[in-house]
FIKE-939322 format. One line per field, with one value per residue (C-alpha): residue number from 1; x, y, z negated. Coordinates in Angstrom, 2 decimals, always signed. Layout:
<atoms>
resi [NUM, ...]
x [X, ...]
y [Y, ...]
z [Z, ...]
</atoms>
This chain:
<atoms>
resi [1, 2, 3, 4, 5, 6, 7, 8, 9, 10, 11, 12, 13, 14, 15, 16, 17, 18, 19, 20, 21, 22, 23, 24, 25, 26, 27, 28, 29, 30, 31, 32, 33, 34, 35, 36, 37, 38, 39, 40, 41, 42, 43, 44, 45, 46, 47, 48, 49, 50, 51, 52, 53, 54, 55, 56, 57, 58, 59, 60, 61, 62, 63, 64, 65, 66, 67, 68, 69, 70, 71, 72, 73, 74, 75, 76, 77, 78, 79, 80, 81, 82, 83, 84, 85, 86, 87, 88, 89, 90, 91, 92, 93, 94, 95, 96, 97, 98, 99, 100, 101, 102, 103, 104, 105, 106, 107, 108, 109, 110, 111, 112, 113, 114, 115, 116, 117, 118, 119, 120, 121, 122, 123, 124, 125, 126, 127, 128, 129, 130, 131, 132, 133, 134, 135, 136, 137, 138, 139, 140, 141, 142, 143, 144, 145, 146, 147, 148, 149, 150, 151, 152, 153, 154, 155, 156, 157, 158, 159, 160, 161, 162, 163, 164, 165, 166, 167, 168, 169, 170, 171, 172, 173, 174, 175, 176, 177, 178, 179, 180, 181, 182, 183, 184, 185, 186, 187, 188, 189, 190, 191, 192, 193, 194]
x [-8.39, -10.42, -9.82, -10.14, -10.99, -8.41, -9.65, -9.22, -9.17, -10.92, -14.26, -17.40, -19.06, -21.28, -23.23, -25.52, -26.96, -26.62, -28.77, -31.45, -31.81, -32.37, -34.14, -36.88, -37.94, -38.31, -40.36, -42.56, -42.85, -43.87, -46.78, -48.03, -47.17, -49.07, -52.12, -52.01, -52.26, -51.62, -48.87, -48.08, -45.41, -44.26, -42.99, -41.18, -39.87, -38.15, -37.30, -35.15, -33.36, -33.33, -33.36, -31.62, -29.40, -28.54, -27.04, -25.17, -23.71, -23.05, -21.53, -18.94, -18.00, -17.66, -15.45, -13.34, -13.11, -11.71, -15.07, -15.60, -18.64, -20.25, -19.52, -21.15, -23.73, -24.93, -24.34, -26.06, -29.19, -29.19, -29.44, -31.68, -34.41, -33.72, -34.30, -37.32, -38.93, -37.67, -39.64, -42.82, -43.05, -41.94, -44.72, -46.73, -45.35, -45.60, -41.77, -42.25, -44.34, -45.41, -42.61, -44.50, -44.97, -42.50, -39.69, -40.44, -40.01, -36.92, -35.24, -36.88, -34.87, -31.78, -32.39, -32.66, -29.68, -27.77, -28.44, -28.44, -24.88, -24.11, -25.78, -22.33, -20.42, -22.28, -21.26, -17.55, -19.54, -22.22, -25.83, -27.78, -26.47, -27.09, -30.69, -31.14, -29.72, -31.60, -34.61, -34.13, -33.20, -36.34, -38.37, -36.85, -38.29, -41.68, -41.73, -41.14, -43.69, -46.68, -45.22, -45.49, -48.95, -50.50, -51.69, -52.78, -52.08, -48.29, -48.45, -49.31, -46.96, -44.32, -45.09, -45.13, -41.39, -40.27, -41.45, -39.49, -36.64, -36.42, -36.91, -33.92, -31.87, -33.09, -32.00, -28.55, -28.00, -29.07, -27.38, -23.85, -24.52, -25.48, -22.66, -19.98, -21.65, -21.62, -18.71, -19.99, -22.83, -26.49, -27.70, -26.32, -25.60, -23.79, -20.39, -18.03, -17.02, -13.28]
y [+31.56, +33.97, +33.03, +35.69, +35.40, +36.49, +40.04, +40.42, +44.37, +44.75, +46.09, +43.90, +43.12, +45.90, +44.95, +42.46, +45.69, +47.59, +44.67, +44.32, +47.78, +48.48, +44.83, +45.84, +49.17, +47.92, +45.72, +47.86, +50.68, +47.95, +46.22, +49.79, +49.83, +46.08, +47.90, +46.43, +49.52, +53.32, +55.03, +56.08, +57.48, +53.47, +53.85, +57.52, +56.49, +53.41, +55.34, +58.09, +55.95, +52.19, +52.10, +56.34, +56.15, +52.55, +52.42, +55.59, +54.05, +50.56, +52.36, +54.53, +51.29, +49.59, +52.29, +51.47, +48.04, +49.15, +48.18, +50.58, +48.53, +48.55, +51.84, +53.26, +50.91, +51.38, +55.03, +55.94, +54.06, +55.24, +58.69, +57.53, +56.53, +60.05, +61.98, +60.06, +60.89, +64.08, +64.53, +63.13, +64.94, +68.16, +69.09, +68.22, +70.75, +73.17, +73.73, +72.94, +72.40, +68.64, +66.58, +66.57, +63.26, +63.35, +64.59, +62.22, +59.32, +60.81, +60.47, +56.78, +56.27, +57.87, +55.45, +52.69, +53.13, +53.46, +50.43, +48.46, +50.24, +48.82, +45.11, +44.11, +44.87, +41.84, +39.98, +39.77, +39.33, +36.49, +35.01, +36.49, +40.07, +39.63, +38.63, +41.73, +44.43, +42.76, +42.52, +46.39, +47.49, +45.81, +47.32, +50.75, +49.96, +49.52, +52.44, +54.75, +53.02, +53.23, +56.81, +57.39, +56.60, +56.85, +53.50, +51.70, +48.22, +48.71, +50.23, +47.00, +44.90, +47.22, +46.51, +42.70, +42.79, +45.21, +42.44, +39.78, +42.08, +43.32, +40.06, +38.71, +41.70, +40.71, +36.88, +37.91, +40.03, +37.26, +34.92, +36.38, +36.81, +33.32, +31.94, +34.06, +32.89, +29.55, +29.59, +27.46, +27.70, +27.95, +29.86, +29.42, +32.89, +31.45, +31.25, +34.41, +34.69, +35.49]
z [-32.83, -30.35, -26.42, -24.41, -21.07, -18.45, -16.54, -13.06, -12.71, -15.90, -13.98, -13.59, -10.27, -10.01, -6.86, -8.68, -10.27, -7.30, -5.26, -8.31, -9.00, -4.36, -4.66, -7.36, -6.47, -2.73, -3.70, -5.43, -3.36, -1.04, -3.16, -2.27, +1.31, +1.33, -0.13, -3.38, -5.20, -4.54, -4.77, -8.82, -11.56, -11.81, -7.83, -8.61, -12.01, -10.51, -7.43, -9.56, -12.14, -11.02, -7.46, -7.17, -10.26, -11.21, -7.56, -7.62, -10.69, -8.82, -6.00, -7.93, -9.72, -5.63, -5.53, -8.33, -7.24, -3.73, -1.93, +0.83, +1.84, -1.32, -2.43, +1.00, +0.42, -2.97, -3.39, -0.02, -0.79, -4.37, -2.66, -0.61, -3.06, -5.36, -1.28, -1.10, -4.65, -3.67, -0.22, -1.71, -4.62, -3.79, -2.13, -4.80, -6.91, -4.57, -3.86, +0.05, +2.43, +3.16, +5.61, +9.26, +10.52, +13.00, +10.54, +8.57, +11.36, +12.21, +8.17, +8.02, +11.62, +10.65, +7.53, +10.15, +12.23, +9.31, +7.97, +11.60, +11.68, +7.74, +9.05, +11.33, +7.73, +5.90, +9.26, +7.49, +4.02, +3.57, +5.04, +2.02, +2.51, +6.67, +5.73, +3.06, +6.03, +8.76, +6.76, +6.10, +9.17, +10.34, +7.61, +8.53, +12.63, +10.92, +9.03, +11.91, +13.86, +10.87, +10.39, +14.12, +14.45, +11.09, +11.06, +8.02, +9.82, +10.91, +6.66, +5.77, +7.89, +7.06, +3.27, +3.03, +5.23, +2.49, -0.23, +1.40, +2.04, -1.59, -2.95, -0.75, -2.44, -6.54, -5.23, -3.94, -6.74, -9.69, -7.44, -7.86, -11.71, -12.13, -9.90, -12.08, -15.46, -14.50, -12.43, -9.69, -7.26, -9.16, -6.04, -3.06, -0.78, +2.28, +3.32, +2.94, +6.25, +7.08]
</atoms>
């Protein structure tokens, strides 16, 4: 006889997919920013397929779960990765001129403001997500400073903050998977606030 686990709404939790896609892509890009290797096709491929498409899929699934925060965050950051790759690749293909530094700083600044505003939503969620969004807000601010100044030192500082931010997103995603699989807290993510 087969025992069937009860299904709440028929849809698995898409948040771990979105968090891991965001986190792994963020770590890899920021290893570049920290100076470990040059920009390369691995970063672009991750930005398109995992950071980009996987997060958009996670966001759409969050909509099916009636989670507006998850829909907004994952879909938006998925398209952030796709647009970032476009900004970097389209000039290399000769399709458009390279984005000037002040325009690129405005792009990063808008994403920083968006992230800061979403941070307030995490105050009703858990400590792990608060750290992810708080450190991501700081990362965007540092990237704006780097873009405006052209400073390699600021780029490296941003890279290390980005590695920490991405790692925290991976941790949060894996914690949700393991905690669900084991039916108990294996990796803590902090209290769920009400």
